Structure formats: structure tokens, C-alpha cells
N, C-alpha and C positions, 0 to 999 in steps of 0.2 A: 238452686241454680243448675241448669242442665250442663252436662259434660259431653265432650266428644272423645271417642276412642279411635286411635290409629294403631293398627298392628304393623309388623315389619313388612308384610306383603303389600299393604296399602301404601306405606311410605316408599317402598321401592318402585311403585308404579306412578307416583306423583310426577308431574312435569318438573323438569330440573330446577327452574327458578323457584317454584313454590317449595320444593324440598330443601333447597339451599337456605331460603329464608326461614323455614321452620326450624331446621336443625341448628342453624347459627344463632337463633334467638333463644333456644331452649335453655342454654346455660346461664342466662341472666345477664346482668350488667357486667361490663368488662373494662379494664384499663384500655386506653387508646393513646398511642404515641406516634410521633414521627421518628423514623429511623434514618439517620444521616450517614452516608458512606462516601467513599472516594475510591477510584480505581488507580491503577499504576500510571495512567496517563493524566492524573489529577482531575479527572472529570467527576463532578459531584453527582450524587443521587439522593433523592428523598422520597420516602414511601410511608404511608400510614399503615399501622399494625394494631390489631386488637387482641392478638393471640399471645399475650404476655403472661409470664408466671414467675412468682418469687420462688427461687430454688434454695437459697440459704443466706444466712446473715454473716457467717464466719467460716470461709471467706464470703464476701457479699456477691451473690450470684443471681442473675436474672436469665430466664429462658425465653426464647422467641420461637414460635412454631411457624415454619414455612411450608407452603403448599408444594405438591409434587412438581418436579421439573418438566412439566408438559410444555411450558413456554420458557423463554429466557427469564431468569430471575436475577436482575442486576444487583439487588441488595445482597442476596445470598452469595453471589459470585464475588462481590467486592469484599464481603466479610471473610470469605475463605482465602482470598488473595492477600488482603492487607492486614487482616487479623485485628481490626479495630472497627468500632461503630459507635454512634451516639443514639441515645433515647431522649426525646424531647416531648414533654407533656404539652397538651393542647388546652387552650382556654377558649371561651366563647367569642373572643375578638377575632380569631382567625380559623375557626373550625371549618368554614367552607373552603378556604384555601387549602387546609390540611386534607380535606376529603378529595379535593381536586387532584392531589398527587397520585391518586389511584388510577388516573387515566394513563393510557399508553403513550407517553411522550417520547419524542425522538431526541430530545436534549434535556438538560438538567431541569428537574422539577422546581428547584429553587427559583430559576428565572421564569419558568412558565406559570408558576403559581404565586408569584410575587412574595416570596419568603426570602429571608436574608441569611446566607451562610455566615457563620461566626467561628473563628478559630481561637481557642482559649488554652492557655498554659501549655503551649507546644503540642497539644493533641492534634494529630494529623487529620482526623475525620471532622467534618463540619457539624457544628451545633446549629440550632435554629435560634437566631437572635430574639425573635418574638416570644419564645418560651420562657416562663418564669421558673421552671424546674427542668434541668437537663443533666444527663448522665453520660460520661464517657466510659465505654466498656472495651475490654480486651477479650478477644475470642479465646475460649478455653477448650470447648468440646462440641462435637456434633453427634447427635444420636439419630439414627435413621429408623423411622417407624415402618416396619415391613408391611403391616396390615393395609396401609393406604398410600405409602410412598412419601409421606411428609417427613420433615426434618426438624428436629429440635436443636436449636443452636443455643449454647450456654455461654454467657459472657460474664466476666468479673468486673465489678464497678471499680474504675480507677480514678474517676473524678466526679464530683458532685458540684453543680452550680445552682444555687437556690436563693431566691429572694428572702432576706432576713425575716420579714414579717410573717412568713408562713411556717417557720420551724420553731418549736417550743424548747424550753430549757431541758425537757426530758428527751429531746430528740424526735418527738412526734411531729410529722409533717402534716399540717392542716391543709389538705388539698382543696377543701371547700373554700377556705379563706383566700386561697390563691386563684380561685375561679376556675380550677381545672375540671374539665368535663369527663364524663364517662360515655360508654356506648353500649348498644345492644344490637344484635344482628350485624348486618354489613353496612347499614346506612342510617342508623338512628342515633342521635347524639342527645345527651342529657346533662343538666346541671343537677347537683345533689342537695339534699336537705338532711343534715345529720339528726338522728334521734338522740344519741348519747354516746359517750365513751364510758366503758364499764371497767371496774377494777379487775385485777387478776382473779380468775376463777379458782376457788378452793372448795373442797368437800364441806358440806354442812354449813356453808356461809353464803348467803344470798349476795350476788354481785351488787356493788354500789356504783352510782354514777360519779364520775370523776369531775 
């Protein structure tokens, strides 16, 4: 099979849209979620994000990467101000509505994209009612990436709301059973097909299917 070679000089000269599509899809499949926030005037905001990363389990931390502040970033500003936000996983029943939140709306994306804000257990930021797995997080730290002006926001999980049928006795969350989708690039959405869960890796012992 033939292969194509791109060097850094060629990449730098690509048209912007092609370069963005190329680089964003190179890292492979990614988690994709809706982040719900609220500002000091109680105006809600909802935005789709795929730059999510597990930071640690004890304490339970998740990182979200934000693009540079070349335009107004309502989600980031709301998190900085109110110190809370929600992460809501997406399934195939509302992925088009979720994608539509990336448009530049002048009012709440909940209303414009026909998604339902939900307030649970006194958490002040809105969850997405349609989501089967949603997390309430508290802002802990912001790391500014000097090389390109992006911002890594780290939040601690304070609440988990999950449908009972997708969490096992060992704590494993079966995202596929919950119909939760993944993404690649900026605009491609996918359902998954698990190959296997494997046993804990040890030297001199071949992993076994669980």
C-alpha cells in the first residue's frame, strides 16, 4: 500500500482548513462531551468539547483543553468565574444537537439546540438531562500552554450521575452499553465495537480476556 509523506514545511504551507482537519484527526478517536456552565447572571452555556483527558483517580481529576483567547470563550470565562462546570456524555440520539452547540449563538445553546438543562443535588451548573452519564466538577487549576496559547483546565469530580445498567460491580463503566459515542477530528462521530477487556498486565503472563 502506498504511503504519503508530509514534512513540517509542507504542513505549514497547507491551507488552514486542511491543516486543521489533518492535525485534529491524527490523534485518533477521542472522548466527546458537552460542558455545561452558568455565569453570575444565571445565564447558561453549553459547548461541545473533545479535548478531554484523565488526569488522576485519587483525587478524581479531568482536564479540558481550551483554545487561545482569540475570541470570547464563554465556557472558560464561566468556569473561571463560578468555579464549577458539568461534563455530559453524548449518545447517538442527540449528537446532531450536541454538534450544533459549536455554532456562535447569541443566547443559551440549551434553548437554541433543543437540549434540557437539569439541576441535580444542589449543583449550580446545569447538566444535560438527555445524557446518561454526567459529571459535576469543581475548578482546581489552570495551566497555560505558552507554545500556542491554549489553556488546560483541571477539575475535580464532585458528582457522578449514571444510569445503573452501564456500571458494573467492579466500577467499570460500559460506555458502549450506554450508547455513548466517540469522535475524531472536529466533526466526525462514531459508535464503538469492543474487541475485549483484558486482565491486568504482568511480566511473563499473557493477558487474558475478562
